[in-house]
C-alpha positions as YAML, in Angstrom:
chain: A
units: angstrom
residues:
- id: 1
  name: MET
  ca: [0.02, -0.10, 0.14]
- id: 2
  name: GLU
  ca: [1.53, 3.47, -0.87]
- id: 3
  name: ASP
  ca: [2.08, 5.69, 1.95]
- id: 4
  name: THR
  ca: [0.03, 9.00, 1.29]
- id: 5
  name: GLU
  ca: [1.52, 10.60, 4.33]
- id: 6
  name: PRO
  ca: [3.09, 13.62, 2.99]
- id: 7
  name: ARG
  ca: [7.18, 13.46, 3.26]
- id: 8
  name: LYS
  ca: [8.97, 15.82, 5.50]
- id: 9
  name: PRO
  ca: [11.21, 18.13, 3.66]
- id: 10
  name: GLU
  ca: [14.48, 17.44, 4.34]
- id: 11
  name: PRO
  ca: [16.32, 20.07, 5.61]
- id: 12
  name: ALA
  ca: [18.69, 21.96, 3.55]
- id: 13
  name: ALA
  ca: [22.32, 21.62, 3.71]
- id: 14
  name: VAL
  ca: [24.04, 24.50, 5.58]
- id: 15
  name: PRO
  ca: [27.28, 25.75, 4.28]
- id: 16
  name: ALA
  ca: [30.19, 25.54, 6.93]
- id: 17
  name: ALA
  ca: [31.07, 28.77, 8.70]
- id: 18
  name: GLU
  ca: [34.40, 30.38, 8.36]
- id: 19
  name: PRO
  ca: [36.37, 30.12, 11.48]
- id: 20
  name: ALA
  ca: [36.06, 33.23, 13.15]
- id: 21
  name: ALA
  ca: [39.36, 35.30, 13.96]
- id: 22
  name: VAL
  ca: [40.27, 34.71, 18.06]
- id: 23
  name: PRO
  ca: [40.92, 38.11, 19.29]
- id: 24
  name: ALA
  ca: [43.93, 38.30, 21.68]
- id: 25
  name: ALA
  ca: [43.73, 37.47, 25.20]
- id: 26
  name: GLU
  ca: [43.34, 40.74, 27.74]
- id: 27
  name: PRO
  ca: [44.67, 40.55, 31.02]
- id: 28
  name: ALA
  ca: [41.98, 39.08, 33.52]
- id: 29
  name: ALA
  ca: [40.24, 41.60, 35.74]
- id: 30
  name: GLU
  ca: [40.51, 41.71, 39.33]
- id: 31
  name: PRO
  ca: [38.65, 39.77, 40.96]
- id: 32
  name: THR
  ca: [35.26, 41.86, 42.41]
- id: 33
  name: ALA
  ca: [34.62, 40.60, 45.83]
- id: 34
  name: GLU
  ca: [30.74, 40.03, 46.51]
- id: 35
  name: PRO
  ca: [28.93, 43.09, 47.59]
- id: 36
  name: THR
  ca: [28.36, 42.74, 51.42]
- id: 37
  name: ALA
  ca: [25.52, 44.52, 53.81]
- id: 38
  name: GLU
  ca: [26.41, 48.30, 54.89]
- id: 39
  name: PRO
  ca: [27.33, 48.17, 58.68]
- id: 40
  name: SER
  ca: [24.43, 49.08, 60.30]
- id: 41
  name: ALA
  ca: [24.47, 52.41, 61.16]
- id: 42
  name: ASP
  ca: [23.64, 54.29, 64.68]
- id: 43
  name: PRO
  ca: [19.71, 54.52, 64.41]
- id: 44
  name: ALA
  ca: [19.73, 58.19, 66.66]
- id: 45
  name: ALA
  ca: [22.21, 59.61, 63.86]
- id: 46
  name: HIS
  ca: [21.18, 57.99, 60.55]
- id: 47
  name: PRO
  ca: [17.40, 56.70, 61.16]
- id: 48
  name: THR
  ca: [16.44, 54.10, 58.24]
- id: 49
  name: LYS
  ca: [13.20, 55.25, 56.53]
- id: 50
  name: LYS
  ca: [11.17, 52.28, 58.17]
- id: 51
  name: LYS
  ca: [12.38, 54.11, 61.23]
- id: 52
  name: ARG
  ca: [11.68, 57.60, 60.64]
- id: 53
  name: ARG
  ca: [8.24, 56.39, 59.32]
- id: 54
  name: LEU
  ca: [7.81, 54.69, 62.74]
- id: 55
  name: ARG
  ca: [8.99, 57.55, 64.17]
- id: 56
  name: ARG
  ca: [6.47, 59.70, 62.62]
- id: 57
  name: ILE
  ca: [3.64, 57.59, 63.65]
- id: 58
  name: ARG
  ca: [4.67, 57.73, 66.83]
- id: 59
  name: ARG
  ca: [4.89, 61.25, 67.12]
- id: 60
  name: THR
  ca: [1.13, 61.35, 65.81]
- id: 61
  name: VAL
  ca: [-0.27, 59.17, 68.23]
- id: 62
  name: LEU
  ca: [1.76, 61.00, 70.97]
- id: 63
  name: ALA
  ca: [0.00, 64.23, 69.59]
- id: 64
  name: VAL
  ca: [-3.45, 63.08, 69.56]
- id: 65
  name: LEU
  ca: [-3.26, 61.35, 72.81]
- id: 66
  name: LEU
  ca: [-2.21, 65.07, 74.13]
- id: 67
  name: VAL
  ca: [-4.93, 66.74, 72.64]
- id: 68
  name: LEU
  ca: [-7.16, 64.59, 73.78]
- id: 69
  name: ILE
  ca: [-6.15, 63.61, 77.65]
- id: 70
  name: LEU
  ca: [-4.30, 66.93, 78.65]
- id: 71
  name: PRO
  ca: [-8.11, 68.60, 78.67]
- id: 72
  name: LEU
  ca: [-9.23, 65.88, 80.75]
- id: 73
  name: LEU
  ca: [-6.61, 66.09, 83.08]
- id: 74
  name: THR
  ca: [-7.05, 69.78, 83.12]
- id: 75
  name: ALA
  ca: [-10.95, 69.37, 84.08]
- id: 76
  name: GLY
  ca: [-10.13, 66.88, 86.50]
- id: 77
  name: ALA
  ca: [-7.58, 69.01, 88.50]
- id: 78
  name: ALA
  ca: [-10.22, 71.82, 88.05]
- id: 79
  name: LEU
  ca: [-13.01, 69.55, 89.55]
- id: 80
  name: ARG
  ca: [-10.36, 68.53, 92.31]
- id: 81
  name: VAL
  ca: [-9.82, 71.72, 93.60]
- id: 82
  name: ASN
  ca: [-13.12, 73.00, 93.52]
- id: 83
  name: TYR
  ca: [-13.49, 70.30, 96.11]
- id: 84
  name: MET
  ca: [-11.40, 71.61, 98.75]
- id: 85
  name: GLY
  ca: [-12.04, 73.95, 101.54]
- id: 86
  name: ASP
  ca: [-14.82, 74.13, 103.91]
- id: 87
  name: PRO
  ca: [-18.45, 74.63, 103.64]
- id: 88
  name: ALA
  ca: [-20.08, 77.45, 105.28]
- id: 89
  name: ASP
  ca: [-21.31, 77.36, 108.85]
- id: 90
  name: GLY
  ca: [-24.95, 76.16, 108.73]
- id: 91
  name: THR
  ca: [-25.22, 75.06, 104.97]
- id: 92
  name: TYR
  ca: [-27.15, 71.56, 106.80]
- id: 93
  name: THR
  ca: [-30.96, 70.53, 105.47]
- id: 94
  name: ARG
  ca: [-33.28, 73.42, 105.54]
- id: 95
  name: ASN
  ca: [-35.83, 70.20, 106.11]
- id: 96
  name: ARG
  ca: [-36.87, 70.81, 102.42]
- id: 97
  name: ASP
  ca: [-35.12, 67.48, 101.27]
- id: 98
  name: ALA
  ca: [-37.29, 65.17, 99.00]
- id: 99
  name: MET
  ca: [-36.55, 61.28, 97.59]
- id: 100
  name: TRP
  ca: [-37.75, 59.01, 95.17]
- id: 101
  name: LEU
  ca: [-39.38, 56.11, 95.62]
- id: 102
  name: GLY
  ca: [-39.76, 52.74, 93.40]
- id: 103
  name: HIS
  ca: [-43.49, 51.78, 91.79]
- id: 104
  name: ALA
  ca: [-43.61, 48.59, 94.33]
- id: 105
  name: TRP
  ca: [-45.44, 51.75, 97.06]
- id: 106
  name: VAL
  ca: [-48.32, 51.65, 94.78]
- id: 107
  name: ASP
  ca: [-48.62, 48.59, 92.75]
- id: 108
  name: GLY
  ca: [-49.62, 46.25, 96.04]
- id: 109
  name: ARG
  ca: [-46.16, 45.11, 96.54]
- id: 110
  name: LYS
  ca: [-45.67, 47.57, 99.95]
- id: 111
  name: ASP
  ca: [-47.78, 47.59, 103.22]
- id: 112
  name: ASP
  ca: [-48.33, 49.15, 106.26]
- id: 113
  name: ALA
  ca: [-45.79, 47.23, 107.93]
- id: 114
  name: ASP
  ca: [-43.40, 48.47, 105.15]
- id: 115
  name: LEU
  ca: [-44.56, 51.81, 105.84]
- id: 116
  name: ALA
  ca: [-43.91, 51.94, 109.41]
- id: 117
  name: ALA
  ca: [-40.65, 51.12, 108.78]
- id: 118
  name: PHE
  ca: [-39.87, 53.87, 106.20]
- id: 119
  name: ALA
  ca: [-40.98, 56.64, 108.60]
- id: 120
  name: ARG
  ca: [-39.05, 55.54, 111.25]
- id: 121
  name: ARG
  ca: [-35.89, 56.10, 108.82]
- id: 122
  name: ILE
  ca: [-36.99, 59.04, 107.44]
- id: 123
  name: GLU
  ca: [-39.00, 61.20, 110.53]
- id: 124
  name: THR
  ca: [-35.53, 62.67, 112.07]
- id: 125
  name: THR
  ca: [-34.33, 63.58, 108.33]
- id: 126
  name: GLY
  ca: [-35.23, 66.96, 106.12]
- id: 127
  name: ILE
  ca: [-37.50, 64.68, 103.69]
- id: 128
  name: ARG
  ca: [-40.79, 66.64, 103.19]
- id: 129
  name: ASP
  ca: [-41.58, 65.38, 99.17]
- id: 130
  name: LEU
  ca: [-41.80, 61.82, 97.81]
- id: 131
  name: TYR
  ca: [-41.83, 61.37, 94.26]
- id: 132
  name: VAL
  ca: [-43.57, 57.96, 93.88]
- id: 133
  name: HIS
  ca: [-43.31, 56.24, 90.64]
- id: 134
  name: THR
  ca: [-46.78, 56.07, 89.52]
- id: 135
  name: GLY
  ca: [-46.39, 55.58, 85.83]
- id: 136
  name: PRO
  ca: [-44.95, 55.06, 83.25]
- id: 137
  name: LEU
  ca: [-46.71, 56.90, 80.77]
- id: 138
  name: GLU
  ca: [-47.94, 55.23, 77.69]
- id: 139
  name: HIS
  ca: [-45.63, 57.01, 74.54]
- id: 140
  name: ASP
  ca: [-48.88, 58.62, 73.91]
- id: 141
  name: GLY
  ca: [-48.94, 60.22, 77.41]
- id: 142
  name: THR
  ca: [-51.64, 58.34, 78.78]
- id: 143
  name: LEU
  ca: [-51.47, 56.41, 82.10]
- id: 144
  name: PRO
  ca: [-53.74, 53.65, 82.92]
- id: 145
  name: LYS
  ca: [-55.25, 53.61, 86.43]
- id: 146
  name: ALA
  ca: [-54.30, 50.35, 87.07]
- id: 147
  name: ARG
  ca: [-50.59, 51.04, 87.33]
- id: 148
  name: TYR
  ca: [-51.43, 52.92, 90.92]
- id: 149
  name: PRO
  ca: [-54.06, 50.49, 92.83]
- id: 150
  name: LYS
  ca: [-52.70, 51.14, 95.95]
- id: 151
  name: ALA
  ca: [-51.86, 55.02, 95.54]
- id: 152
  name: ARG
  ca: [-54.80, 55.92, 97.56]
- id: 153
  name: TRP
  ca: [-53.30, 53.90, 100.46]
- id: 154
  name: LEU
  ca: [-49.89, 54.87, 100.19]
- id: 155
  name: ILE
  ca: [-50.98, 58.64, 100.50]
- id: 156
  name: ASP
  ca: [-53.47, 58.19, 103.82]
- id: 157
  name: ALA
  ca: [-51.18, 56.20, 105.40]
- id: 158
  name: VAL
  ca: [-48.11, 58.61, 104.60]
- id: 159
  name: HIS
  ca: [-50.19, 61.41, 106.39]
- id: 160
  name: ARG
  ca: [-50.94, 59.37, 109.39]
- id: 161
  name: GLU
  ca: [-47.20, 58.08, 109.77]
- id: 162
  name: LEU
  ca: [-45.30, 61.63, 108.69]
- id: 163
  name: PRO
  ca: [-47.53, 64.47, 109.16]
- id: 164
  name: GLY
  ca: [-46.50, 67.27, 106.65]
- id: 165
  name: VAL
  ca: [-44.82, 65.25, 103.98]
- id: 166
  name: ARG
  ca: [-45.90, 65.39, 100.62]
- id: 167
  name: VAL
  ca: [-46.46, 62.17, 97.98]
- id: 168
  name: GLN
  ca: [-46.20, 63.64, 94.62]
- id: 169
  name: ALA
  ca: [-46.88, 61.32, 91.35]
- id: 170
  name: PHE
  ca: [-43.45, 60.68, 89.79]
- id: 171
  name: LEU
  ca: [-44.37, 60.42, 86.02]
- id: 172
  name: GLY
  ca: [-41.96, 59.34, 83.21]
- id: 173
  name: ASP
  ca: [-41.40, 58.23, 79.49]
- id: 174
  name: VAL
  ca: [-37.96, 57.77, 77.88]
- id: 175
  name: LEU
  ca: [-38.54, 60.35, 74.35]
- id: 176
  name: VAL
  ca: [-38.03, 59.52, 70.77]
- id: 177
  name: THR
  ca: [-34.53, 61.15, 71.42]
- id: 178
  name: GLU
  ca: [-33.22, 57.67, 72.81]
- id: 179
  name: GLY
  ca: [-34.30, 55.88, 70.20]
- id: 180
  name: PRO
  ca: [-36.96, 54.63, 67.67]
- id: 181
  name: ASP
  ca: [-39.47, 54.19, 70.16]
- id: 182
  name: GLY
  ca: [-40.66, 56.68, 72.70]
- id: 183
  name: MET
  ca: [-42.80, 59.86, 73.52]
- id: 184
  name: HIS
  ca: [-43.55, 62.42, 70.60]
- id: 185
  name: LEU
  ca: [-43.33, 65.91, 72.35]
- id: 186
  name: ASP
  ca: [-43.64, 67.67, 69.25]
- id: 187
  name: ARG
  ca: [-47.25, 66.19, 68.89]
- id: 188
  name: ALA
  ca: [-49.87, 68.28, 70.55]
- id: 189
  name: ASP
  ca: [-52.37, 65.53, 71.51]
- id: 190
  name: THR
  ca: [-49.11, 63.82, 72.72]
- id: 191
  name: ARG
  ca: [-48.66, 66.61, 75.37]
- id: 192
  name: ALA
  ca: [-52.51, 67.40, 75.74]
- id: 193
  name: ALA
  ca: [-52.33, 63.22, 77.23]
- id: 194
  name: VAL
  ca: [-49.90, 64.00, 79.77]
- id: 195
  name: VAL
  ca: [-51.70, 67.00, 80.96]
- id: 196
  name: ASP
  ca: [-54.32, 64.71, 81.45]
- id: 197
  name: SER
  ca: [-52.45, 62.42, 82.88]
- id: 198
  name: ALA
  ca: [-51.04, 65.00, 85.42]
- id: 199
  name: ARG
  ca: [-55.36, 66.01, 86.06]
- id: 200
  name: GLN
  ca: [-56.14, 61.76, 87.19]
- id: 201
  name: VAL
  ca: [-53.04, 61.26, 89.59]
- id: 202
  name: LEU
  ca: [-54.16, 64.62, 91.26]
- id: 203
  name: ASP
  ca: [-57.73, 63.85, 91.60]
- id: 204
  name: ALA
  ca: [-56.59, 60.29, 92.62]
- id: 205
  name: GLY
  ca: [-55.06, 62.29, 95.55]
- id: 206
  name: TYR
  ca: [-51.73, 62.83, 95.06]
- id: 207
  name: GLU
  ca: [-50.38, 66.25, 96.23]
- id: 208
  name: GLY
  ca: [-47.82, 67.20, 93.24]
- id: 209
  name: VAL
  ca: [-46.53, 66.04, 89.65]
- id: 210
  name: HIS
  ca: [-42.96, 65.25, 89.04]
- id: 211
  name: LEU
  ca: [-42.22, 64.79, 85.44]
- id: 212
  name: ASP
  ca: [-38.94, 62.79, 84.41]
- id: 213
  name: LEU
  ca: [-39.08, 62.68, 80.58]
- id: 214
  name: GLU
  ca: [-35.69, 61.55, 78.83]
- id: 215
  name: PRO
  ca: [-33.73, 62.21, 76.93]
- id: 216
  name: LEU
  ca: [-34.44, 65.69, 77.09]
- id: 217
  name: HIS
  ca: [-32.63, 68.23, 74.84]
- id: 218
  name: SER
  ca: [-31.24, 71.58, 75.83]
- id: 219
  name: GLY
  ca: [-33.68, 74.41, 74.52]
- id: 220
  name: ASP
  ca: [-36.75, 72.10, 73.60]
- id: 221
  name: ARG
  ca: [-39.92, 74.12, 73.65]
- id: 222
  name: ASN
  ca: [-42.44, 71.84, 72.94]
- id: 223
  name: TYR
  ca: [-41.53, 70.64, 76.65]
- id: 224
  name: LEU
  ca: [-41.45, 74.55, 77.97]
- id: 225
  name: SER
  ca: [-44.73, 74.60, 76.50]
- id: 226
  name: LEU
  ca: [-45.70, 71.08, 78.27]
- id: 227
  name: LEU
  ca: [-44.46, 73.01, 81.92]
- id: 228
  name: ASP
  ca: [-46.32, 76.12, 81.08]
- id: 229
  name: ASP
  ca: [-50.16, 73.83, 80.74]
- id: 230
  name: LEU
  ca: [-49.03, 71.41, 83.43]
- id: 231
  name: ARG
  ca: [-48.64, 74.52, 85.78]
- id: 232
  name: ALA
  ca: [-51.64, 75.90, 84.90]
- id: 233
  name: VAL
  ca: [-53.08, 72.52, 86.37]
- id: 234
  name: THR
  ca: [-51.30, 72.25, 89.33]
- id: 235
  name: ARG
  ca: [-52.04, 75.68, 90.72]
- id: 236
  name: ALA
  ca: [-55.71, 75.37, 90.17]
- id: 237
  name: GLN
  ca: [-55.16, 72.14, 92.50]
- id: 238
  name: ASP
  ca: [-52.79, 74.26, 94.86]
- id: 239
  name: ALA
  ca: [-50.43, 71.15, 94.06]
- id: 240
  name: ARG
  ca: [-46.61, 71.14, 93.30]
- id: 241
  name: LEU
  ca: [-45.44, 70.71, 89.67]
- id: 242
  name: SER
  ca: [-41.58, 69.65, 90.54]
- id: 243
  name: VAL
  ca: [-39.18, 68.22, 87.38]
- id: 244
  name: ALA
  ca: [-35.91, 65.78, 87.42]
- id: 245
  name: ALA
  ca: [-33.69, 68.21, 85.44]
- id: 246
  name: HIS
  ca: [-30.63, 66.90, 83.36]
- id: 247
  name: GLN
  ca: [-26.90, 68.13, 84.42]
- id: 248
  name: ILE
  ca: [-25.81, 72.22, 83.76]
- id: 249
  name: ASP
  ca: [-22.85, 72.33, 80.93]
- id: 250
  name: PRO
  ca: [-19.76, 72.64, 82.81]
- id: 251
  name: LEU
  ca: [-18.02, 74.18, 80.33]
- id: 252
  name: PRO
  ca: [-20.01, 77.16, 77.58]
- id: 253
  name: ALA
  ca: [-22.13, 75.37, 75.20]
- id: 254
  name: LEU
  ca: [-20.90, 71.58, 75.90]
- id: 255
  name: HIS
  ca: [-24.26, 70.32, 74.99]
- id: 256
  name: SER
  ca: [-23.42, 71.85, 71.84]
- id: 257
  name: VAL
  ca: [-20.44, 69.97, 70.97]
- id: 258
  name: PHE
  ca: [-21.03, 67.06, 72.39]
- id: 259
  name: GLY
  ca: [-24.29, 66.66, 69.50]
- id: 260
  name: VAL
  ca: [-21.85, 66.49, 67.06]
- id: 261
  name: PHE
  ca: [-20.73, 62.91, 68.35]
- id: 262
  name: THR
  ca: [-24.02, 61.42, 70.07]
- id: 263
  name: GLU
  ca: [-27.57, 61.86, 69.01]
- id: 264
  name: ASN
  ca: [-28.09, 62.54, 73.00]
- id: 265
  name: PRO
  ca: [-26.05, 65.23, 74.61]
- id: 266
  name: LYS
  ca: [-25.85, 65.15, 78.23]
- id: 267
  name: TRP
  ca: [-26.59, 68.71, 79.15]
- id: 268
  name: TRP
  ca: [-28.19, 71.51, 79.35]
- id: 269
  name: SER
  ca: [-27.36, 75.10, 78.57]
- id: 270
  name: GLN
  ca: [-27.69, 77.45, 82.31]
- id: 271
  name: GLU
  ca: [-29.96, 79.09, 80.22]
- id: 272
  name: PHE
  ca: [-32.40, 76.36, 79.26]
- id: 273
  name: PHE
  ca: [-32.04, 75.21, 82.97]
- id: 274
  name: GLY
  ca: [-33.14, 78.69, 84.09]
- id: 275
  name: GLN
  ca: [-36.27, 78.32, 81.87]
- id: 276
  name: VAL
  ca: [-37.22, 75.09, 83.19]
- id: 277
  name: ALA
  ca: [-36.68, 76.56, 86.19]
- id: 278
  name: ARG
  ca: [-38.79, 79.24, 86.36]
- id: 279
  name: ARG
  ca: [-42.20, 77.33, 85.16]
- id: 280
  name: VAL
  ca: [-41.89, 74.46, 88.17]
- id: 281
  name: ASP
  ca: [-42.31, 74.97, 91.68]
- id: 282
  name: GLN
  ca: [-39.55, 72.59, 92.68]
- id: 283
  name: ILE
  ca: [-36.36, 71.68, 89.81]
- id: 284
  name: ALA
  ca: [-34.24, 68.43, 90.80]
- id: 285
  name: VAL
  ca: [-30.85, 68.09, 89.17]
- id: 286
  name: MET
  ca: [-29.43, 64.37, 88.81]
- id: 287
  name: THR
  ca: [-26.13, 64.85, 89.49]
- id: 288
  name: TYR
  ca: [-25.53, 61.53, 89.30]
- id: 289
  name: ASP
  ca: [-24.21, 58.98, 86.45]
- id: 290
  name: THR
  ca: [-21.25, 61.74, 85.37]
- id: 291
  name: ALA
  ca: [-18.12, 59.30, 84.38]
- id: 292
  name: GLN
  ca: [-16.23, 60.86, 86.86]
- id: 293
  name: PRO
  ca: [-13.61, 58.37, 88.09]
- id: 294
  name: LEU
  ca: [-12.34, 60.11, 91.43]
- id: 295
  name: GLU
  ca: [-14.29, 60.70, 94.71]
- id: 296
  name: GLY
  ca: [-12.67, 64.21, 95.01]
- id: 297
  name: THR
  ca: [-13.58, 65.03, 91.26]
- id: 298
  name: TYR
  ca: [-17.27, 63.89, 91.46]
- id: 299
  name: GLY
  ca: [-17.81, 66.08, 94.75]
- id: 300
  name: GLY
  ca: [-16.03, 68.83, 92.46]
- id: 301
  name: TYR
  ca: [-18.49, 68.22, 89.88]
- id: 302
  name: VAL
  ca: [-21.43, 68.53, 92.35]
- id: 303
  name: ALA
  ca: [-20.10, 71.39, 93.69]
- id: 304
  name: GLN
  ca: [-19.86, 73.16, 90.37]
- id: 305
  name: GLN
  ca: [-23.60, 71.87, 89.42]
- id: 306
  name: THR
  ca: [-25.16, 72.89, 92.80]
- id: 307
  name: SER
  ca: [-23.52, 76.44, 91.75]
- id: 308
  name: LEU
  ca: [-24.68, 76.53, 88.12]
- id: 309
  name: ALA
  ca: [-27.95, 75.46, 89.56]
- id: 310
  name: LEU
  ca: [-28.13, 78.22, 92.03]
- id: 311
  name: GLU
  ca: [-27.08, 80.95, 89.42]
- id: 312
  name: ALA
  ca: [-30.06, 79.86, 86.71]
- id: 313
  name: THR
  ca: [-33.08, 78.87, 89.73]
- id: 314
  name: PRO
  ca: [-34.97, 81.90, 90.93]
- id: 315
  name: PRO
  ca: [-35.58, 82.01, 94.59]
- id: 316
  name: THR
  ca: [-38.87, 81.77, 94.84]
- id: 317
  name: THR
  ca: [-38.24, 77.81, 92.80]
- id: 318
  name: HIS
  ca: [-36.89, 75.02, 95.07]
- id: 319
  name: LEU
  ca: [-33.95, 73.55, 93.84]
- id: 320
  name: LEU
  ca: [-32.75, 70.33, 95.12]
- id: 321
  name: ILE
  ca: [-29.49, 68.21, 94.48]
- id: 322
  name: GLY
  ca: [-29.88, 64.55, 93.51]
- id: 323
  name: LEU
  ca: [-27.85, 62.14, 95.85]
- id: 324
  name: PRO
  ca: [-26.55, 58.74, 94.22]
- id: 325
  name: PHE
  ca: [-28.57, 56.16, 97.14]
- id: 326
  name: TYR
  ca: [-27.62, 53.14, 95.06]
- id: 327
  name: TYR
  ca: [-23.92, 51.56, 94.06]
- id: 328
  name: GLU
  ca: [-23.14, 50.55, 90.26]
- id: 329
  name: SER
  ca: [-19.42, 50.49, 88.72]
- id: 330
  name: ASN
  ca: [-19.94, 51.40, 84.89]
- id: 331
  name: PHE
  ca: [-18.47, 54.03, 82.65]
- id: 332
  name: ASP
  ca: [-21.29, 56.56, 83.46]
- id: 333
  name: HIS
  ca: [-21.12, 55.46, 87.05]
- id: 334
  name: TRP
  ca: [-18.31, 54.73, 89.13]
- id: 335
  name: GLY
  ca: [-19.75, 53.39, 92.51]
- id: 336
  name: HIS
  ca: [-16.48, 53.90, 94.38]
- id: 337
  name: ALA
  ca: [-16.27, 57.51, 93.10]
- id: 338
  name: GLU
  ca: [-20.07, 58.65, 93.36]
- id: 339
  name: THR
  ca: [-20.65, 58.28, 97.22]
- id: 340
  name: VAL
  ca: [-23.33, 60.00, 99.16]
- id: 341
  name: GLU
  ca: [-21.01, 61.77, 101.29]
- id: 342
  name: ALA
  ca: [-19.26, 63.54, 98.18]
- id: 343
  name: ALA
  ca: [-22.12, 64.12, 96.81]
- id: 344
  name: VAL
  ca: [-23.34, 66.03, 100.35]
- id: 345
  name: ARG
  ca: [-19.80, 67.61, 100.51]
- id: 346
  name: GLY
  ca: [-19.68, 69.30, 96.96]
- id: 347
  name: ALA
  ca: [-23.89, 70.49, 97.48]
- id: 348
  name: ARG
  ca: [-23.05, 72.27, 100.57]
- id: 349
  name: LEU
  ca: [-19.61, 73.91, 98.92]
- id: 350
  name: GLY
  ca: [-21.48, 75.10, 95.90]
- id: 351
  name: LEU
  ca: [-24.11, 76.37, 98.41]
- id: 352
  name: SER
  ca: [-21.63, 78.19, 100.47]
- id: 353
  name: ARG
  ca: [-19.47, 79.90, 97.41]
- id: 354
  name: THR
  ca: [-22.83, 80.46, 95.40]
- id: 355
  name: ASP
  ca: [-26.04, 81.22, 97.98]
- id: 356
  name: ALA
  ca: [-25.22, 79.54, 101.38]
- id: 357
  name: ASP
  ca: [-28.73, 81.73, 102.27]
- id: 358
  name: ARG
  ca: [-31.02, 80.36, 100.13]
- id: 359
  name: LYS
  ca: [-33.73, 79.10, 101.75]
- id: 360
  name: LEU
  ca: [-35.55, 76.68, 99.12]
- id: 361
  name: PHE
  ca: [-32.85, 74.40, 98.45]
- id: 362
  name: GLY
  ca: [-32.34, 70.69, 99.24]
- id: 363
  name: VAL
  ca: [-31.05, 67.28, 98.42]
- id: 364
  name: ALA
  ca: [-32.75, 64.46, 97.00]
- id: 365
  name: PRO
  ca: [-31.88, 60.58, 97.23]
- id: 366
  name: TYR
  ca: [-32.58, 58.05, 94.08]
- id: 367
  name: ILE
  ca: [-33.75, 55.65, 95.27]
- id: 368
  name: ASP
  ca: [-34.60, 53.73, 97.91]
- id: 369
  name: PHE
  ca: [-35.10, 50.19, 97.14]
- id: 370
  name: ALA
  ca: [-31.55, 50.69, 96.53]
- id: 371
  name: ALA
  ca: [-30.02, 52.04, 99.26]
- id: 372
  name: THR
  ca: [-27.72, 50.90, 101.47]
- id: 373
  name: GLU
  ca: [-27.12, 51.57, 104.86]
- id: 374
  name: THR
  ca: [-24.00, 53.55, 104.27]
- id: 375
  name: ASN
  ca: [-25.51, 55.93, 102.05]
- id: 376
  name: TRP
  ca: [-28.23, 56.23, 105.18]
- id: 377
  name: ASP
  ca: [-25.09, 57.03, 107.21]
- id: 378
  name: GLU
  ca: [-23.60, 59.73, 104.61]
- id: 379
  name: TYR
  ca: [-26.41, 61.84, 104.44]
- id: 380
  name: ARG
  ca: [-26.97, 62.19, 107.70]
- id: 381
  name: GLU
  ca: [-23.76, 62.80, 109.03]
- id: 382
  name: GLY
  ca: [-23.35, 65.18, 106.14]
- id: 383
  name: TRP
  ca: [-26.41, 66.64, 105.54]
- id: 384
  name: VAL
  ca: [-28.59, 66.24, 108.87]
- id: 385
  name: ASN
  ca: [-26.46, 67.18, 110.86]
- id: 386
  name: ARG
  ca: [-28.68, 66.00, 113.86]
...
């Protein structure tokens, strides 16, 4: 069979090349040494690029830390200095103190024996107003009556055991500034419902309304409008209107600066605090949860808050400084620092420096169910003084 696969062409013959001329040999070059690493230089005198870069980073970090820490250290030192000195003579209770009480007093968990024991504890103190938790309010401002079935019992028992002590309904709610759910003060029907709830508790026998809405931004005109409407109701029934107030800017406009970094600024301006104080009978500053790490700086902070509040509060409004009758340890509230002893001494120092003769002034422990014996002892020794 004939082979059908095409044959590959034979390679063409290549003529032999002429032999190349061989150049004359040149003298051999001196052998070159293998490159060696440059000896390590003194890093302080001749830093490498990497070391220079690390040094720049360290300097930048240090500068940032100094920018952040130095103001804090300066503020802490100023507060510690503010805690120094001695309170003026006579800066003790004016028998116008108040106390926040928990919901157990009106929902059926407390009885006559509990009230008798509580009466014995406070009868020799200056506590004359009880803010009894009766809410919380619904987000629409209403208050179900089922939340305070024992209110009438409590009011009658207090009048029997503690003559001259007023019982106020402590009503509160979270505002939408805290998150997606909460009360909308910008809604007129919600504010009207809060006013109706105030009428409701006064009709039940309470001698005042204590309002605690949080977190409330400084300058909230809807809140001021609500207070005007509530004041008309309480005055018509010869009752008290009191509020729990945010702390005042420790530095000018701090609430505005803080608002750049958070949706819920912590402080009120001193101007707004004064606007609130002029619309109520009593204003209690929540001088706790301050994040102060030391007892001395916390006491100095309370002294500063007391002075700022006295400056903004008219003498016709009863000013109260809150006392931390509870123990926690977290970033907002260091239990070893926020003591009743430091708060009382700070309040006395602020009172001494700003308006030592202020009559409508007191302190307000928060809260009865978390109070320790140490809290009560420090309150008695530092403030009651008898």
